[in-house]
N, C-alpha and C positions, 0 to 999 in steps of 0.2 A: 120447856118441853123436852125433857130428857127421857127418851123412850129406850129401854134396854141399855141404859147407861151410855147412850150416844147423844152428844149435844145437839141442840136444835138447829144450829147453823149447818151441821152436817146433813141433817134431814132435808133442809132447804136445797142444798147442793144436789142431793140425790133426786128429789122431786123435780127440780128444774132440769136436771140432766135427762131424766126419763122423758119429760115432756118434749125436750129438744130432739131426742132420738125418735120419738113417736112422730113428731111433726116432719122430721127428715124422711122417715120411711114412707109416710103418707104422700109427701111431695114427690118422692122418687117414683112411686107407682102411679100417681095422678097425672104428672106432666107428660106431654107427648114428646117423642124423640125426634120428630121431623115435622115440617109444615104439612106434609101430605096427610098426616094422622091427626092434626090439630082439630079438635071438635068445635072450638070457639071461633074459627075463621070461616068466612064464606068462601065459595069456590073462587071468586075473583081475587080475594085477599091471598088465598093459598097460591094461586098462579103467580101473582105479583111477587110474593115472597120467594117462591122457588126460582123465578127468573133473576131476582136480585142476588140471591145466594150463588147462583151459577155465574153471574157476572163477577162477583167478588172472588170466586174460586179461580177464575181465569187470571186475575190480577195478582194472585199469590206468587211469591218467589219460591221456585221449586226446590232449590238446594239450600241446605243449612249453611254451606260455605259461602254462597252468594249472599245469603241473608246477613252473615257476619260482616261481609265487606260493605254492605249497603249502609 
């Protein structure tokens, strides 16, 4: 399949690349950016996830210098 004198393998790269870009754009706009906005979680699941993320945030090492020493 040489269309416009371009080999078939090149068309496969272009088609698969366009599909990957389209899937990435769809996923970027479809996924929620925080548990508060997640449509697929119940209220109890949202609250549990928010509290777990807050607990993990407290455990983070604040400074990059301290992180290097650890």
